[in-house]
PyMOL CGO cylinders between C-alpha atoms (Angstrom):
from pymol import cmd
from pymol.cgo import CYLINDER

trace = [
    CYLINDER, 0.04, 4.71, -9.90, 1.86, 3.29, -12.91, 0.3, 1, 1, 1, 1, 1, 1,
    CYLINDER, 1.86, 3.29, -12.91, -0.10, 1.09, -15.34, 0.3, 1, 1, 1, 1, 1, 1,
    CYLINDER, -0.10, 1.09, -15.34, 0.80, -2.37, -16.58, 0.3, 1, 1, 1, 1, 1, 1,
    CYLINDER, 0.80, -2.37, -16.58, -0.38, -3.87, -19.89, 0.3, 1, 1, 1, 1, 1, 1,
    CYLINDER, -0.38, -3.87, -19.89, -3.26, -1.45, -20.21, 0.3, 1, 1, 1, 1, 1, 1,
    CYLINDER, -3.26, -1.45, -20.21, -4.58, -2.14, -16.72, 0.3, 1, 1, 1, 1, 1, 1,
    CYLINDER, -4.58, -2.14, -16.72, -4.20, 0.44, -13.99, 0.3, 1, 1, 1, 1, 1, 1,
    CYLINDER, -4.20, 0.44, -13.99, -3.72, -0.13, -10.29, 0.3, 1, 1, 1, 1, 1, 1,
    CYLINDER, -3.72, -0.13, -10.29, -6.43, 1.57, -8.27, 0.3, 1, 1, 1, 1, 1, 1,
    CYLINDER, -6.43, 1.57, -8.27, -5.63, 2.32, -4.65, 0.3, 1, 1, 1, 1, 1, 1,
    CYLINDER, -5.63, 2.32, -4.65, -8.80, 2.64, -2.57, 0.3, 1, 1, 1, 1, 1, 1,
    CYLINDER, -8.80, 2.64, -2.57, -7.53, 3.30, 0.95, 0.3, 1, 1, 1, 1, 1, 1,
    CYLINDER, -7.53, 3.30, 0.95, -4.85, 2.47, 3.53, 0.3, 1, 1, 1, 1, 1, 1,
    CYLINDER, -4.85, 2.47, 3.53, -5.50, 1.58, 7.14, 0.3, 1, 1, 1, 1, 1, 1,
    CYLINDER, -5.50, 1.58, 7.14, -3.23, 0.81, 10.09, 0.3, 1, 1, 1, 1, 1, 1,
    CYLINDER, -3.23, 0.81, 10.09, -4.00, -2.60, 11.60, 0.3, 1, 1, 1, 1, 1, 1,
    CYLINDER, -4.00, -2.60, 11.60, -1.16, -3.09, 14.14, 0.3, 1, 1, 1, 1, 1, 1,
    CYLINDER, -1.16, -3.09, 14.14, 1.23, -1.03, 16.23, 0.3, 1, 1, 1, 1, 1, 1,
    CYLINDER, 1.23, -1.03, 16.23, 4.30, -3.22, 16.90, 0.3, 1, 1, 1, 1, 1, 1,
    CYLINDER, 4.30, -3.22, 16.90, 5.56, -3.16, 14.20, 0.3, 1, 1, 1, 1, 1, 1,
    CYLINDER, 5.56, -3.16, 14.20, 3.42, -0.51, 12.49, 0.3, 1, 1, 1, 1, 1, 1,
    CYLINDER, 3.42, -0.51, 12.49, 1.43, -2.51, 9.94, 0.3, 1, 1, 1, 1, 1, 1,
    CYLINDER, 1.43, -2.51, 9.94, -0.66, -1.01, 7.17, 0.3, 1, 1, 1, 1, 1, 1,
    CYLINDER, -0.66, -1.01, 7.17, -3.07, -2.71, 4.77, 0.3, 1, 1, 1, 1, 1, 1,
    CYLINDER, -3.07, -2.71, 4.77, -3.41, -1.16, 1.32, 0.3, 1, 1, 1, 1, 1, 1,
    CYLINDER, -3.41, -1.16, 1.32, -6.69, -2.00, -0.44, 0.3, 1, 1, 1, 1, 1, 1,
    CYLINDER, -6.69, -2.00, -0.44, -6.33, -2.14, -4.23, 0.3, 1, 1, 1, 1, 1, 1,
    CYLINDER, -6.33, -2.14, -4.23, -8.36, -3.37, -7.21, 0.3, 1, 1, 1, 1, 1, 1,
    CYLINDER, -8.36, -3.37, -7.21, -5.80, -5.96, -8.36, 0.3, 1, 1, 1, 1, 1, 1,
    CYLINDER, -5.80, -5.96, -8.36, -2.99, -7.17, -6.13, 0.3, 1, 1, 1, 1, 1, 1,
    CYLINDER, -2.99, -7.17, -6.13, -0.96, -8.40, -9.11, 0.3, 1, 1, 1, 1, 1, 1,
    CYLINDER, -0.96, -8.40, -9.11, -0.62, -4.84, -10.46, 0.3, 1, 1, 1, 1, 1, 1,
    CYLINDER, -0.62, -4.84, -10.46, 1.06, -3.50, -7.31, 0.3, 1, 1, 1, 1, 1, 1,
    CYLINDER, 1.06, -3.50, -7.31, 4.75, -3.21, -8.18, 0.3, 1, 1, 1, 1, 1, 1,
    CYLINDER, 4.75, -3.21, -8.18, 7.30, -3.39, -5.35, 0.3, 1, 1, 1, 1, 1, 1,
    CYLINDER, 7.30, -3.39, -5.35, 8.74, 0.01, -6.27, 0.3, 1, 1, 1, 1, 1, 1,
    CYLINDER, 8.74, 0.01, -6.27, 5.33, 1.69, -5.93, 0.3, 1, 1, 1, 1, 1, 1,
    CYLINDER, 5.33, 1.69, -5.93, 4.77, -0.01, -2.55, 0.3, 1, 1, 1, 1, 1, 1,
    CYLINDER, 4.77, -0.01, -2.55, 8.20, 1.28, -1.48, 0.3, 1, 1, 1, 1, 1, 1,
    CYLINDER, 8.20, 1.28, -1.48, 7.17, 4.77, -2.64, 0.3, 1, 1, 1, 1, 1, 1,
    CYLINDER, 7.17, 4.77, -2.64, 4.02, 4.57, -0.46, 0.3, 1, 1, 1, 1, 1, 1,
    CYLINDER, 4.02, 4.57, -0.46, 6.13, 3.34, 2.47, 0.3, 1, 1, 1, 1, 1, 1,
    CYLINDER, 6.13, 3.34, 2.47, 8.49, 6.31, 2.12, 0.3, 1, 1, 1, 1, 1, 1,
    CYLINDER, 8.49, 6.31, 2.12, 5.55, 8.74, 1.95, 0.3, 1, 1, 1, 1, 1, 1,
    CYLINDER, 5.55, 8.74, 1.95, 4.10, 7.24, 5.15, 0.3, 1, 1, 1, 1, 1, 1,
    CYLINDER, 4.10, 7.24, 5.15, 7.52, 7.58, 6.83, 0.3, 1, 1, 1, 1, 1, 1,
    CYLINDER, 7.52, 7.58, 6.83, 7.89, 11.23, 5.79, 0.3, 1, 1, 1, 1, 1, 1,
    CYLINDER, 7.89, 11.23, 5.79, 4.33, 12.26, 6.62, 0.3, 1, 1, 1, 1, 1, 1,
    CYLINDER, 4.33, 12.26, 6.62, 3.90, 10.53, 9.97, 0.3, 1, 1, 1, 1, 1, 1,
    CYLINDER, 3.90, 10.53, 9.97, 7.47, 10.47, 11.32, 0.3, 1, 1, 1, 1, 1, 1,
    CYLINDER, 7.47, 10.47, 11.32, 8.24, 6.76, 11.13, 0.3, 1, 1, 1, 1, 1, 1,
    CYLINDER, 8.24, 6.76, 11.13, 11.93, 7.31, 10.33, 0.3, 1, 1, 1, 1, 1, 1,
    CYLINDER, 11.93, 7.31, 10.33, 14.08, 4.50, 11.74, 0.3, 1, 1, 1, 1, 1, 1,
    CYLINDER, 14.08, 4.50, 11.74, 11.06, 2.26, 12.34, 0.3, 1, 1, 1, 1, 1, 1,
    CYLINDER, 11.06, 2.26, 12.34, 10.38, -0.90, 10.37, 0.3, 1, 1, 1, 1, 1, 1,
    CYLINDER, 10.38, -0.90, 10.37, 7.02, -0.77, 8.62, 0.3, 1, 1, 1, 1, 1, 1,
    CYLINDER, 7.02, -0.77, 8.62, 5.00, -3.68, 7.31, 0.3, 1, 1, 1, 1, 1, 1,
    CYLINDER, 5.00, -3.68, 7.31, 2.81, -3.06, 4.28, 0.3, 1, 1, 1, 1, 1, 1,
    CYLINDER, 2.81, -3.06, 4.28, 0.27, -5.62, 3.09, 0.3, 1, 1, 1, 1, 1, 1,
    CYLINDER, 0.27, -5.62, 3.09, -1.64, -5.32, -0.19, 0.3, 1, 1, 1, 1, 1, 1,
    CYLINDER, -1.64, -5.32, -0.19, -5.14, -6.76, -0.25, 0.3, 1, 1, 1, 1, 1, 1,
    CYLINDER, -5.14, -6.76, -0.25, -7.81, -6.75, -2.92, 0.3, 1, 1, 1, 1, 1, 1,
    CYLINDER, -7.81, -6.75, -2.92, -10.98, -4.93, -1.97, 0.3, 1, 1, 1, 1, 1, 1,
    CYLINDER, -10.98, -4.93, -1.97, -13.98, -7.19, -1.73, 0.3, 1, 1, 1, 1, 1, 1,
    CYLINDER, -13.98, -7.19, -1.73, -17.43, -6.02, -2.72, 0.3, 1, 1, 1, 1, 1, 1,
    CYLINDER, -17.43, -6.02, -2.72, -19.40, -5.01, -5.77, 0.3, 1, 1, 1, 1, 1, 1,
    CYLINDER, -19.40, -5.01, -5.77, -17.49, -4.13, -8.91, 0.3, 1, 1, 1, 1, 1, 1,
]
cmd.load_cgo(trace, "trace")
């Protein structure tokens, strides 16, 4: 992922939480660092890999809770 002001976005994992529409939650270290173009890139990779062409996808970024 691209970095911003010396801080780097860390993507931990992605999970599907709903089916209609397909909704995915992306767990990251800092939600503010997730640029819309990188989220669009992830969306396109999900479409290509899992055959979601022509389907609207919903992507939600969420900060991972837990020990740091």
